[in-house]
C-alpha positions in Angstrom: 93.3 61.2 97.7 94.4 62.6 101.0 93.6 66.3 101.8 93.8 67.4 98.1 95.5 70.7 97.4 94.0 73.3 95.1 94.8 72.4 91.5 93.5 72.9 88.1 90.1 71.3 87.3 91.5 69.2 84.5 94.0 67.7 86.9 91.3 67.1 89.5 89.2 65.2 87.0 92.2 63.2 85.7 93.2 62.2 89.3 89.7 61.1 90.1 89.6 58.9 87.0 92.9 57.4 87.9 91.8 56.7 91.5 88.7 55.0 90.2 90.8 52.2 88.8 93.2 51.8 91.8 91.4 52.8 95.0 88.6 50.8 96.7 85.2 52.4 96.8 85.4 53.4 100.5 88.5 55.5 100.0 87.1 57.1 96.8 83.9 58.1 98.6 86.0 59.6 101.4 88.0 61.6 98.9 84.8 62.8 97.1 83.3 64.0 100.4 86.4 66.2 101.0 86.4 67.5 97.5 82.7 68.4 97.6 83.2 70.3 100.9 86.4 72.2 99.9 86.2 72.9 96.2 84.0 75.7 94.7 81.1 75.0 92.4 83.1 76.3 89.4 85.6 73.4 89.7 83.0 70.8 90.8 81.0 71.6 87.7 83.6 69.9 85.5 83.6 66.6 87.4 79.9 66.3 87.9 78.9 64.6 84.6 81.7 62.1 85.0 80.8 61.4 88.7 77.1 60.8 87.8 78.1 58.4 85.0 80.5 56.6 87.3 77.8 56.1 89.9 74.7 55.2 87.7 76.5 54.0 84.6 76.3 55.4 81.1 73.0 55.8 79.3 74.0 53.2 76.7 74.8 50.6 79.3 78.5 50.3 78.3 79.7 51.6 81.7 78.2 49.7 84.6 78.9 52.3 87.3 78.5 51.1 90.9 75.9 48.4 89.9 73.3 49.7 92.4 70.8 47.2 91.2 73.1 44.3 92.1 74.3 45.7 95.4 72.7 44.1 98.4 73.1 44.5 102.2 75.4 41.5 102.4 77.9 43.3 100.3 80.6 45.2 102.2 80.2 48.3 99.9 76.5 48.6 100.4 76.5 50.9 103.5 79.2 53.1 102.0 77.1 53.6 98.8 73.9 54.3 100.8 75.6 56.9 103.0 77.1 58.7 100.0 73.9 58.7 97.8 71.1 59.2 100.3 68.9 62.3 99.9 70.9 64.1 102.7 74.3 62.7 101.7 77.4 64.2 100.0 76.1 63.6 96.5 73.0 65.6 96.9 75.0 68.3 98.6 77.0 68.5 95.4 73.8 68.7 93.4 72.5 71.6 95.6 75.9 73.4 95.4 75.8 73.3 91.6 72.1 74.1 91.5 72.8 77.4 93.2 74.6 78.4 90.0 73.5 78.6 86.3 75.1 75.3 85.2 73.5 73.1 82.6 74.3 69.5 81.5 73.4 67.9 78.2 71.4 64.8 77.7 70.9 63.4 74.1 67.3 63.4 72.9 67.9 59.9 71.6 67.8 58.5 75.2 64.3 60.0 76.0 61.3 57.8 75.8 59.9 57.1 72.4 56.9 59.4 72.4 58.8 62.3 73.8 61.7 61.8 71.3 59.2 61.7 68.4 57.5 64.9 69.5 60.8 66.8 69.8 62.3 65.5 66.5 59.0 66.5 64.7 59.3 70.0 66.2 56.3 69.8 68.5 56.0 70.7 72.1 56.1 67.5 74.3 53.2 66.6 76.5 55.4 66.8 79.7 56.4 70.3 80.8 59.6 68.9 82.2 61.2 69.0 78.8 60.0 72.5 77.8 62.5 75.3 77.2 65.5 73.0 77.4 66.4 72.2 73.8 69.7 73.0 72.3 70.1 73.1 68.5 73.6 72.2 67.3 74.8 72.9 63.8 75.3 69.3 62.9 71.6 68.6 62.4 68.3 67.7 64.1 69.3 64.1 64.9 71.8 65.3 67.5 69.5 67.4 69.6 70.3 67.7 73.3 68.4 68.7 76.3 70.1 71.2 78.7 69.1 70.1 82.2 70.0 71.8 85.5 72.0 69.7 88.0 69.0 68.4 89.9 67.2 67.3 86.7 70.4 65.8 85.3 71.0 63.8 88.5 67.4 62.5 88.7 67.3 61.6 85.0 70.4 59.4 85.3 69.1 58.0 88.6 65.7 57.0 86.9 67.3 55.8 83.7 69.6 53.5 85.6 66.6 51.2 86.1 65.8 50.6 82.4 69.5 50.3 81.2 70.2 46.7 80.3 72.4 45.1 82.9 74.4 41.8 82.6 74.1 40.1 86.0 77.2 38.1 86.8 76.7 34.5 87.9 76.1 34.2 91.7 75.0 37.8 92.1 71.3 37.2 91.7 69.3 38.4 94.6 66.0 39.9 95.6 65.2 43.2 93.8 63.4 44.7 96.8 66.5 44.8 99.0 69.0 46.1 96.4 70.7 49.5 96.9 68.7 51.0 94.0 65.3 49.9 95.3 66.1 51.2 98.8 67.4 54.5 97.4 64.2 55.0 95.3 62.2 54.5 98.5 64.3 57.0 100.4 64.0 59.7 97.7 60.3 59.2 97.5 59.9 59.6 101.3 62.2 62.6 101.3 60.8 64.7 98.4 57.2 63.4 98.7 56.7 63.4 102.5 53.5 62.1 104.1 54.2 64.3 107.1 55.8 67.7 107.3 57.3 69.5 104.3 60.3 69.0 102.0 63.5 70.0 103.7 65.0 73.2 102.1 68.1 73.2 100.1 71.2 74.1 102.1 72.3 76.6 99.4 70.6 79.6 97.9 68.9 78.4 94.8 68.4 80.6 91.7 66.0 78.0 90.4 63.8 78.3 93.4 61.6 81.1 92.4 58.8 79.7 90.3 57.7 81.7 87.4 54.0 82.1 86.8 52.7 80.1 83.8 52.0 81.9 80.6 49.4 80.7 78.0 50.8 78.7 75.1 49.4 77.9 71.7 47.9 74.5 71.0 50.7 73.6 68.6 54.0 75.3 68.7 56.9 74.5 66.5 60.5 74.8 67.7 61.7 76.4 64.5 63.4 79.7 65.3 63.8 78.9 69.0 67.4 78.9 70.2 68.9 78.5 73.6 68.9 82.2 74.4 65.8 83.2 72.5 62.5 83.9 74.1 60.6 80.6 74.5 57.7 79.0 76.3 57.8 79.1 80.1 57.5 76.0 82.1 53.8 75.3 82.8 53.7 74.8 86.6 50.8 73.2 88.3 50.1 76.1 90.7 47.7 78.6 89.3 48.9 81.6 91.3 49.9 85.0 90.0 53.2 85.0 92.0 54.7 82.5 94.4 58.0 84.1 94.9 57.1 85.2 98.5 56.2 81.7 99.5 59.3 79.7 100.6 57.4 76.4 100.3 56.5 77.1 96.7 60.2 77.7 96.0 61.1 74.2 97.2 58.1 72.2 95.8 59.6 72.2 92.3 62.1 69.5 93.4 59.2 67.2 94.3 57.5 67.8 91.0 60.7 67.3 89.1 61.5 64.0 90.8 58.0 62.6 90.2 57.9 63.8 86.5 61.3 62.3 85.8 60.4 58.9 87.4 57.0 58.8 85.5 58.5 59.9 82.2 61.4 57.5 82.2 59.7 54.5 83.8 56.2 54.6 82.3 56.3 56.7 79.1 56.7 53.7 76.7 53.9 52.5 74.5 53.1 51.4 71.0 52.8 53.6 67.9 49.0 52.8 67.6 48.4 53.9 71.2 50.5 57.1 70.7 48.5 58.2 67.7 45.2 57.5 69.4 46.1 59.5 72.5 47.4 62.4 70.5 44.4 62.5 68.1 43.5 66.2 67.6 39.8 65.2 67.3 39.8 63.7 70.8 41.6 66.7 72.3 39.3 69.2 70.6 36.2 67.3 71.5 37.1 67.4 75.2 38.2 71.0 75.0 34.9 72.1 73.4 32.9 70.1 76.1 34.7 71.9 78.9 34.3 75.3 77.2 30.6 74.8 76.8 30.4 74.0 80.5 32.6 76.9 81.5 30.4 79.4 79.7 27.5 78.7 82.1 26.8 81.7 84.4 27.5 81.5 88.1 29.6 78.4 87.7 31.4 77.3 90.9 35.2 77.3 90.9 36.4 73.9 89.8 38.8 72.2 92.2 42.4 71.7 91.1 42.9 68.6 89.1 39.3 68.5 87.7 40.3 68.9 84.1 41.7 72.4 83.5 42.3 73.7 80.0 46.0 72.9 79.7 45.2 69.2 80.3 43.4 68.9 76.9 45.7 71.1 74.7 46.5 69.7 71.3 50.2 69.1 71.3 50.7 67.6 67.9 50.2 69.1 64.4 47.2 67.7 62.4 49.5 66.3 59.8 52.8 64.8 61.0 55.5 63.5 58.7 55.0 59.8 58.3 58.6 58.7 58.2 59.3 60.0 61.7 56.6 57.8 63.2 59.0 54.9 63.0 61.0 56.6 65.8 58.4 55.2 68.3 58.9 51.6 67.4 61.3 50.9 70.2 61.4 47.5 71.9 59.9 47.8 75.4 59.8 44.7 77.7 60.0 45.8 81.3 61.7 43.5 83.7 60.2 42.2 86.9 62.5 44.6 88.8 61.2 47.5 86.8 57.6 46.6 87.6 58.4 46.2 91.4 59.9 49.7 91.4 56.8 51.1 89.7 54.7 49.4 92.4 56.8 51.1 95.0 56.1 54.4 93.3 52.3 53.7 93.2 52.1 52.7 96.8 54.0 55.8 98.0 52.0 58.2 95.8 48.8 56.8 97.3 50.2 57.3 100.8 51.4 60.8 99.8 48.0 61.8 98.4 46.1 60.3 101.3 48.1 62.3 103.8 46.1 65.4 102.7 44.8 67.1 105.8 41.0 66.9 106.4 40.7 70.7 106.5 42.5 70.8 103.1 40.1 68.3 101.7 37.1 70.4 102.8 38.7 73.5 101.4 38.4 72.1 97.9 34.7 72.7 98.0 33.4 75.7 96.0 32.3 77.6 99.0 35.5 77.4 100.9 38.0 77.6 98.1 38.3 81.3 97.9 38.7 81.8 101.6 41.2 79.1 102.5 44.9 79.3 101.6 46.4 75.9 100.6 50.1 75.3 100.6 51.8 74.2 97.4 52.6 70.9 98.9 48.9 70.2 99.8 47.9 71.4 96.4 50.4 68.9 94.9 49.0 66.1 97.0 45.5 66.7 95.7 46.4 66.4 92.0 49.4 64.1 92.0 47.8 60.8 91.1 45.3 61.9 88.5 47.4 64.4 86.7 50.9 62.9 86.8 50.5 59.1 86.9 47.1 57.9 85.8 47.4 57.9 82.0 50.9 56.6 81.7 50.5 53.9 84.3 47.3 52.7 82.6 49.2 52.4 79.3 52.1 50.7 81.0 49.9 48.1 82.7 47.9 47.6 79.5 51.1 46.9 77.7 52.2 44.4 80.3 48.9 42.7 80.4 49.1 42.1 76.6 52.8 41.1 76.3 53.9 39.5 79.6 54.6 35.8 79.4 51.8 33.5 80.7 53.7 32.4 83.8 53.9 33.2 87.5 56.2 36.2 87.0 53.1 38.1 86.1 52.4 38.4 89.8 54.6 41.6 90.0 52.4 43.3 87.3 49.2 42.0 89.0 50.1 43.4 92.4 51.1 46.8 90.9 47.6 47.0 89.3 45.9 45.9 92.5 47.9 48.4 94.5 46.7 51.3 92.3 43.0 50.3 92.4 43.0 50.1 96.2 44.2 53.5 97.4 42.3 53.0 100.7 44.9 50.5 101.8 47.6 53.2 102.1 45.7 55.9 104.0 47.5 55.1 107.3 44.2 55.1 109.1 43.7 52.6 112.0 41.1 50.2 110.9 39.4 47.8 113.4 40.7 44.3 112.9 38.4 42.4 110.7 38.7 39.9 107.8 39.7 41.6 104.5 36.6 40.2 102.8 34.3 42.1 105.1 36.0 45.5 104.8 33.7 47.9 103.0 35.3 50.4 100.7 34.6 53.8 102.1 32.2 56.0 100.2 34.7 58.8 99.9 36.6 56.7 97.4 33.8 56.7 94.9 35.1 59.7 92.9 38.5 58.0 92.6 36.9 54.8 91.3 34.8 56.7 88.7 37.7 58.9 87.5 39.8 55.7 87.1 37.1 53.6 85.6 39.2 51.9 82.9 41.8 50.9 85.5 39.0 48.7 87.0 37.0 47.5 84.0 39.3 47.4 81.0 42.2 45.9 82.9 39.9 43.4 84.5 38.9 42.3 81.0 42.6 42.0 80.1 43.1 39.8 83.1 40.2 37.6 82.1 41.8 37.1 78.7 45.0 36.0 80.4 43.4 33.8 83.0 41.6 31.6 80.4 44.9 30.9 78.7 46.8 30.2 81.9 47.5 26.8 83.6 45.3 27.2 86.7 46.5 23.9 88.1 49.7 25.7 89.0 49.2 27.1 92.5 50.9 30.4 91.7 48.6 31.0 88.8 45.5 30.0 90.9 46.7 32.4 93.6 46.6 35.3 91.0 43.0 34.5 90.1 42.1 34.4 93.7 43.8 37.7 94.4 41.9 39.6 91.7 38.5 38.0 92.7 39.2 38.9 96.3 40.0 42.5 95.6 36.9 43.1 93.4 34.7 41.3 95.8 35.2 43.9 98.5 31.8 45.2 99.6 30.7 48.4 97.9 33.4 48.3 95.2 31.3 46.6 92.5 28.5 49.1 93.1 30.9 52.0 92.7 32.1 50.6 89.4 28.5 50.1 88.2 27.7 53.7 89.0 30.8 54.9 87.1 29.7 52.9 84.0 26.2 54.4 84.3 27.7 57.9 84.3 29.8 57.1 81.2 26.9 55.6 79.3 24.7 58.7 80.1 23.4 59.9 76.7 24.6 63.2 75.6 21.2 64.6 74.7 19.8 63.6 78.1 22.8 65.2 79.8 22.3 68.6 78.0 18.5 68.4 78.7 19.2 68.2 82.4 21.4 71.3 82.5 19.5 74.4 83.8 20.2 77.8 82.3 22.0 78.9 85.4 23.5 77.1 88.3 22.3 79.3 91.3 23.1 78.5 94.9 20.2 78.3 97.3 21.1 81.7 98.8 20.8 83.1 95.2 17.3 81.7 94.7 18.3 78.4 93.3 17.6 75.0 94.8 19.5 72.1 96.1 18.2 70.0 93.2 20.0 72.1 90.6 23.2 71.9 92.7 22.9 68.1 92.6 22.3 68.1 88.9 25.4 70.2 88.5 27.4 67.7 90.5 26.2 64.8 88.4 26.9 66.7 85.2 30.5 67.4 86.3 31.0 63.7 87.3 29.7 62.6 83.9 32.2 64.8 82.2 35.1 63.6 84.4 34.2 59.9 83.6 33.8 60.6 79.9 36.9 62.6 79.6 38.9 59.9 81.4 37.7 57.2 79.0 38.1 59.3 75.9 41.5 60.6 76.8 42.8 57.0 77.3 40.9 55.0 74.6 39.9 57.6 72.0 36.6 59.2 71.1 35.6 56.2 69.0 36.2 53.6 71.6 33.8 50.7 71.9 33.3 50.4 75.7 32.4 47.0 77.1 30.6 47.1 80.3 32.1 45.1 83.1 28.7 43.9 84.2 27.3 43.5 80.7 26.2 40.4 78.9 29.4 39.9 77.0 31.7 40.1 79.9 29.4 37.9 82.0 29.8 35.2 79.4 33.6 35.5 79.7 33.3 35.2 83.4 31.2 32.0 83.0 33.9 30.7 80.7 36.5 31.4 83.3 34.4 29.6 85.9 34.2 26.5 83.7 38.0 26.6 83.3 38.4 27.0 87.1 36.1 24.0 87.7 38.1 21.9 85.2 41.4 22.9 86.8 40.0 21.9 90.2 39.1 18.4 88.9 42.5 18.2 87.1 44.3 19.0 90.4 42.3 16.4 92.2 43.1 13.8 89.5 46.8 14.6 89.6 46.8 14.4 93.4 45.2 11.0 93.3 47.6 9.8 90.7 50.5 11.1 92.7 49.3 9.2 95.7 49.1 6.0 93.7 52.6 6.5 92.2 54.0 7.2 95.7 52.4 4.0 96.9 53.9 2.0 94.0 57.3 3.5 94.6 57.5 2.5 98.2 60.1 0.3 99.7 58.4 -2.8 98.4 59.0 -1.6 94.8 62.6 -2.5 95.3 61.6 -6.1 95.4 59.9 -5.9 92.0 56.3 -5.3 93.3 56.0 -1.8 92.0 55.4 -0.4 88.5 58.1 -1.1 85.9 56.9 1.1 83.1 60.0 2.5 81.3 58.0 5.5 80.1 57.4 6.6 83.7 61.0 7.6 83.9 60.4 10.6 81.6 57.5 12.1 83.5 59.0 13.3 86.7 56.6 15.4 88.7 57.4 19.1 89.1 57.5 21.0 92.4 54.1 22.6 91.5 52.6 19.1 91.2 53.3 18.2 94.8 50.5 17.3 97.2 50.8 20.5 99.2 50.7 22.8 96.1 47.7 20.9 94.7 45.9 21.4 98.0 46.6 25.2 97.8 45.4 25.2 94.2 42.1 23.6 95.2 41.7 26.1 98.1 42.5 29.2 95.9 40.2 28.1 93.1 37.3 27.4 95.5 37.6 30.8 97.1 38.0 32.5 93.7 34.7 30.8 92.6 32.9 32.2 95.7 34.2 35.7 95.1 33.3 35.7 91.4 29.8 34.7 92.2 29.7 37.5 94.8 31.0 40.1 92.3 28.7 39.3 89.4 25.8 38.1 91.6 25.6 34.7 89.9 22.8 32.3 90.7 24.1 29.7 93.1 21.7 27.1 91.6 22.9 27.7 88.1 26.5 27.5 89.1 25.9 24.2 91.0 24.2 22.8 87.9 27.1 24.0 85.7 29.7 22.4 87.9 27.8 19.1 88.2 27.3 18.8 84.5 31.0 19.5 84.0 32.0 16.9 86.6 29.8 14.3 84.9 31.4 14.9 81.5 35.0 14.8 82.9 35.2 11.1 83.8 38.3 9.0 83.5 37.4 7.7 80.0 36.8 11.3 78.8 40.0 12.6 80.3 42.1 10.0 78.4 40.8 11.2 75.0 43.0 13.2 72.7 42.8 17.0 72.8 40.4 18.7 70.4 42.1 18.7 67.0 41.3 19.1 63.3 42.8 17.1 60.5 45.2 19.0 58.2 47.6 18.1 55.4 50.5 17.8 57.9 48.5 15.9 60.4 46.5 16.8 63.5 46.3 20.5 64.4 45.2 21.7 67.8 42.2 24.0 68.1 41.8 26.8 70.6 39.7 24.4 72.8 42.4 21.7 72.5 45.1 24.2 73.7 43.1 25.1 76.7 42.5 21.4 77.4 46.3 20.7 77.4 47.1 23.9 79.4 44.6 22.9 82.2 45.6 19.2 82.1 42.2 18.0 81.0 43.5 16.0 78.0 46.9 15.1 76.7 48.6 13.1 73.9 49.7 9.7 75.0 53.5 10.3 74.5 55.6 7.2 75.0 59.1 6.1 74.0 58.7 4.4 70.6 62.4 3.8 69.6 64.6 0.8 70.2 64.3 -0.1 73.9 68.0 -1.1 73.9 69.0 2.4 72.8 67.2 4.4 75.4 69.3 7.0 77.3 71.1 5.6 80.3 68.9 6.1 83.4 70.1 7.4 86.8 69.3 4.0 88.3 71.5 2.1 85.8 75.3 1.5 85.7 76.6 3.1 82.6 79.5 0.7 82.3 77.2 -2.4 82.6 74.7 -1.0 80.2 77.3 -0.6 77.4 79.0 -4.0 78.2 75.7 -5.9 78.3 74.5 -4.2 75.1 77.6 -5.5 73.2 77.1 -9.0 74.6 73.4 -9.1 73.7 74.1 -7.6 70.2 76.7 -10.3 69.6 74.3 -13.1 70.7 71.4 -11.6 68.6 73.6 -11.4 65.5 74.8 -15.0 65.7 71.6 -16.6 67.0 68.9 -14.3 65.5 67.6 -16.9 63.1 67.3 -19.6 65.8 65.5 -17.1 68.1 63.0 -16.2 65.3 62.3 -19.9 64.6 61.8 -20.6 68.3 59.4 -17.8 68.9 57.4 -18.7 65.8 56.5 -22.1 67.1 52.9 -22.4 68.5 53.7 -25.0 71.1 55.0 -24.8 74.7 58.6 -24.1 73.7 57.5 -21.2 71.5 55.6 -19.6 74.4 58.6 -20.2 76.7 60.9 -18.6 74.1 58.7 -15.5 73.7 58.7 -15.1 77.5 62.5 -14.9 77.7 63.1 -13.0 74.4 61.7 -9.7 73.3 58.0 -10.1 72.4 57.5 -8.9 68.8 53.9 -8.1 69.4 54.5 -5.7 72.3 55.7 -2.9 70.1 52.5 -2.9 68.1 50.2 -2.0 71.0 50.5 1.8 70.7 49.5 4.0 67.8 52.6 4.8 65.8 53.5 7.9 63.8 54.6 7.4 60.2 58.2 8.0 61.1 58.4 5.7 64.1 56.4 3.1 62.3 59.1 2.7 59.7 61.9 2.6 62.3 60.2 -0.1 64.4 59.9 -2.5 61.4 63.6 -3.3 61.9 63.2 -4.0 65.7 60.3 -6.4 65.7 62.3 -9.6 65.5 62.9 -11.6 68.8 66.1 -10.8 70.6 67.9 -11.2 73.8 68.0 -8.2 76.2 70.4 -8.2 79.1 69.9 -4.5 80.0 67.8 -5.3 83.1 70.9 -6.8 84.7 72.5 -3.3 84.7 69.9 -1.8 87.0 71.1 -1.0 90.5 67.9 -2.6 91.9 68.6 -5.9 90.2 72.2 -5.8 91.4 71.0 -5.1 95.0 68.5 -7.9 94.8 71.2 -10.3 93.6 73.5 -9.2 96.4 70.8 -9.7 99.0 70.0 -13.2 97.5 73.6 -14.3 97.7 74.0 -12.9 101.2 70.9 -14.8 102.3 72.4 -17.9 100.7 75.6 -17.5 102.6 73.7 -17.2 105.9 71.9 -20.5 105.1 75.3 -22.1 104.3 74.7 -22.1 100.5 77.8 -21.6 98.3 77.9 -19.3 95.2 77.3 -22.2 92.8 74.4 -23.6 94.9 72.8 -20.1 95.1 73.2 -19.7 91.4 71.6 -23.1 90.6 68.7 -22.3 93.0 68.2 -18.9 91.3 68.2 -20.4 87.8 65.8 -23.2 88.9 63.4 -20.6 90.4 63.5 -18.5 87.3 62.8 -21.5 85.1 59.8 -22.6 87.2 58.4 -19.1 87.0 58.8 -18.9 83.3 57.1 -22.3 82.8 54.2 -21.2 84.9 53.9 -17.9 82.9 54.1 -19.9 79.6 51.3 -22.2 80.7 49.0 -19.8 82.4 50.1 -16.3 81.1 47.5 -16.0 78.4 44.7 -16.8 80.8 46.0 -14.2 83.3 46.1 -11.5 80.6 42.5 -12.3 79.6 41.3 -11.8 83.1 
């Protein structure tokens, strides 16, 4: 659209829709840039919802939009899209232009995450303040509720929702998720609105949403009944506890950072089961935590708690005590995040750690009670201090716990694993220059001890979940062995295990002992107190933080299992046994692969190699190659060392365990059947038998038990010759079958010679047969002629080489054929005379 003239908004939207089907993306973006610059907000307001949908796709996935998740740098449109959608680009200019006005855009409640949708449809205030004071009540009924979002919120919701909308990837367009346009845009928006250096750039337009209203107290359970769009309602609960921030320009801009983060967290992470939802929203848990905090806050001369340490609004009861049972079904939404989804969540986690760690040292020191009242902290610095614990911790824990329990037992779990390991290692993203040294010798700084204690379940409960997965995983696979090594390596970092143990000790501190330790008043040394009472106060506060963390995520009645307790130590020993078994299996497979490679050398073309027909079915996978097996052995060895270091296992006991295991896993033992129990339908695998098969310790001897003549045509056989020779042999067997049977039944020399050339009826009885195959093989036990070996390319090549050699020695075709038949007859005579003796030896 060249230099558009002023026209009615309806015509503008119609022209843009028409151009979207005829013009290339580059020209459409150029037209949109001109329209955004020249048209007023009143007219741009009408095209904004359509434009957002055309870029990110519809919420139901019917409209694909610009396919940002499938757009990669090799695509010609990639750079055009990035220039248009980057945080300083024309699209955000449009958002800011509309944000300066009072425009609202509707989003159906049905597209919100399950827990949020259930809260709203039950008439209860959602947990996230992002959705407060935005409901619209149409006359058609409660099931058509909508949220009225401002332009920035509407844009960010659609941008975040684009990740979880189902997409059909066309053939040939698969690529790495980490270089797609969507992934790069998420990274750009995080760096722009959550900067590690400097502040968030201001909006280019005057923003009526910029002045942040001070929070007002709200009741613990508020129904939406009687609240309309224009009626007085609850104000948004902002994180900054200030009487007024209208005079601070930074506070007027920080709401965008908070909105972006809340939208990402709510859309990407706020999905979990009905059981977990009910447990988290249990009024008894919320009230218990609230009473605990109130009893502590009633102490005289209590120091001011730093932000993020568990303020009252964190533990408000948000649901009624009795919710209508039919509406609980609204939470039963299928949730299976993709690998791309998890990778984007990991990007968010890594950036939030870097954002939080960029807090200035003087701001860190200002969080102490003595300096808090004298030092002014900017809203952005305040946001950095609380961002991880308050906005991300709970929902990320539930997200990871869901993935640990539902993700397939394959190598794609690596994405979930690295997301978890990124969260539990915030010290990796501080940006500090660390002296070059091996990762294993890097000690976790003591300043991260509060983080470890306030995220205790992230370390202990998820480690237990990983153990449950590891014992059911094929650790012979190098990719799975690498995951075990990665976890063991992270938890073996010096000082980390001690921090986790201290956190568990704080959580297990008895309540009566804790109350007995509390003095009647916490006085500072200048007020006549002592440093001992200050230390007791610090310990008491840390005990509360750890307990509130565990109870808020697992419920008041949770049965906590210590990471270094007896039960978990037994599970670790079980994993060590499986690792040792996998090491031996990898070694055995490697040895067998070497033997097979030797048998399939060039000499095997001359008939000196293995000719087992069943070996054609057992082709080795890429993971079973020699190089991968070497990596498996290396990863498992280092994982054993790290596990011994973490749990301080006795090296002597471990050596004895491994030696006993190696003695019991000899060749004869490995060829036994897996552990089974006899049932009505046959053998049924036990849990031990499943683990034996997964780790390659034992297996069923599976061989082809059908008619050898009817096996599928191999890649080394000529299909035409196989079919032709089968017809010839079948014709000969039908006409001469009785004579063949009589010949092979003779006990003399001619009988042995006949059994050598014809199919041996005793050969099919050497293996154990199933009831089905046993009945089928009764029909194929009689002697018969088999010409199928002549259809092998190897046989044809050998015949060609034999006749070529005869031609070089001046033998004609008839002479070569006679020589060949004579040699074959002499060989069969020798085998008939001495074959039984050779088999005995």
